[in-house]
Every structure is written in structure tokens, then in C-alpha cells.
N, C-alpha and C positions, 0 to 999 in steps of 0.2 A: 517655919524657917526654911529658907531656900539658899543653897550655895550655888554661886555661879563662878566660872573660871575663864580667864583670858590668858592666852599664851603669848610670850614675847621672846624675841631673839636679839642678841647683841654680841659683838666681838670685843673682848677685853683681854689685855695682857696683865700679868701680875708677876711680882718678884717676891719670893718668900725669904725673909731674912733668917739666917741660921738654920735653915731646913737641911736635913741630912740625907735626902733622897735625890733621885734623878731630877725631880722638879725644882731643885735649888737654883737652876738657871732661869733667867727671865723667859717666860713663855706665855702663849695666849690660848684662849679657848673660844669656841663658838657656844656661848651660853644659851640655854633655853630655860626661861623662867615661867612657871605656872603660878598665877595669882588667883586665889580663891577668896571671895568675900561672901558674907552671909547677911541676910536680912529678910524682912517680910515684904512680899510684893505690894506695891501701891494698889489700893483698891478704891479708885476714884475715877469714874468715867470722864470727868472733866480735866483730869491731870494728863499732860502730854506723855508721861511715862507710866501710865496706867498698866498694871500687870507686870511691871519690872521691879526687881530689887534695886538695881542701879543700871543705867545705860552702859553697855559695853564701851561706848565711846568715852564715857567719863572715867572708867578705869584706865583706858588707853592714855588719856590725857595726863592722869596722875603719874602713871608709871613712866611715860615718856619724859615728863618734866623732872621727875625725881630720880630716875635711874638711867634709862636708856640714852637720853640725850647727853647725859653727863659722862657715863661710863663707856659708851660705845666708842671703839677705836682709841681707847686710852690705856695707859699703863697705871695700875694701882700699886702704890708704894707705901709702906708703913712709914709715916712721917717722923716717928720717934726712933727709927733705926738708922744705922750707918748708911743704909741704902738711899737716904735722903740726898746724898751726894750724887748717886747714880741718877736719881730723879731730876736733880738740878742740871746735870750734864745733858740729859735727854731733852729737857725743856729748852736749854740754850741751843740745841740743834733742831728745834722746831716741833718736838713731839708733845703730845697731849699727856700730861701726868696728873694724876689725882693722888693727893697725899691723904692717906687714911690714918685714923687714930687706932688702928687695929692691924694685925697680921692679915693680909688680904686673901684668906682662905675661903673656900666655898661656904664653910660654916659661919664665919664672921661676916661674910657678905650678906648672908641671909638675915642676920640680926640687923644689919644696917638697912637692908631693903624693907624689912618689917617696920622698923621705926619710921622710915620716911613715908611709907604708904599709910600707916595708921594715922599719922598726923594730918593727912589730907582727906580722909574719908568723911562723908557727911554723917550727921547724926542718924542713928538707927542702922547704920551699916558697919560691920566689923570685919577685920581681916581674920580669916579662918585658917588659911593654909598657904604655904609657899613651897614650891619645889624648884630647885636650881640645879640643872644639869650642867656639869663641866664638860662631860663627854657623853656620848650616847649611853654608856654603861655606868657612869658614875655621877651621883647626885646627892644633894643634901635636902632635908626637909625641915621646915619650921611649922609647928602646929600650935595654934593659939592656946588650946587647953593645957599645953605643957609649958607655956611661957607666961 
């Protein structure tokens, strides 16, 4: 079994409803996402992906379509909170708003990312690990064996 990792970056803002700290104000981050998948490398000289678990380009396509194209330069808002009004106001002013069914913390974003990526992986390939940096020094991890 081999694990391979691809790293992505995207810019996203979020607003945390009812949070009691400094980050209660809408703010953004330069997120850095590490996506690790695992599988057995293909062992077939006639296969164009011989020797690979999965092509890094295939991982890039999945993450781009499921996460970065959607969340990049958007504001994540909990759609079930009173902040929905803020989201609607931002949309009316031309901003990109994503309504989540969760509080858009780093932790909950990891659950959403895991779900979206797992649903797109080919047979024989599984999501092993995610790490999402909100800042250089602050990050969350999702580990398959613990979920």
C-alpha cells in the first residue's frame, strides 16, 4: 500500500455564528490543503498509468471540481444561522457566497472536504488523510482510520 499526497491552496472567507472570540468577525484565510490517498500501484506494462496509485492530475481534477473552484474567493456562511441575511446581502452586492449546512470552521470544512473527495475516488483508491492549514501555524487533520 502506497500513500501519495497533493497540496492545494485557495483563498476563502468565513463567518462564524455565535463565536465568542476575535474571529467572530467575517475574515479570510489562505488555506493550504494536503490530500493523501492510498492504494496499490498499477502493475501492468500495457496500462498508461503503470506504476502509479493514481495520477496526480486525477487528484487535482477531483479537488478542483469539488473544493477549490467552488470555495476559492468565496464566503462560507452557515445557511441555518441568522448570518444567512448577511450572506444574502453580500450576494446582492455581487459577492460569491457558499451556504453550508455546518459552522464553517476548519474542523467542519475537513469533514465536508473528506466527503466530497471520497465520493469521487476510483475503486481501489481511498482517502487516507487530510490536513487543512488556516494559517501557517494552525491546522486541522482528518485521518481515515479515526473516521
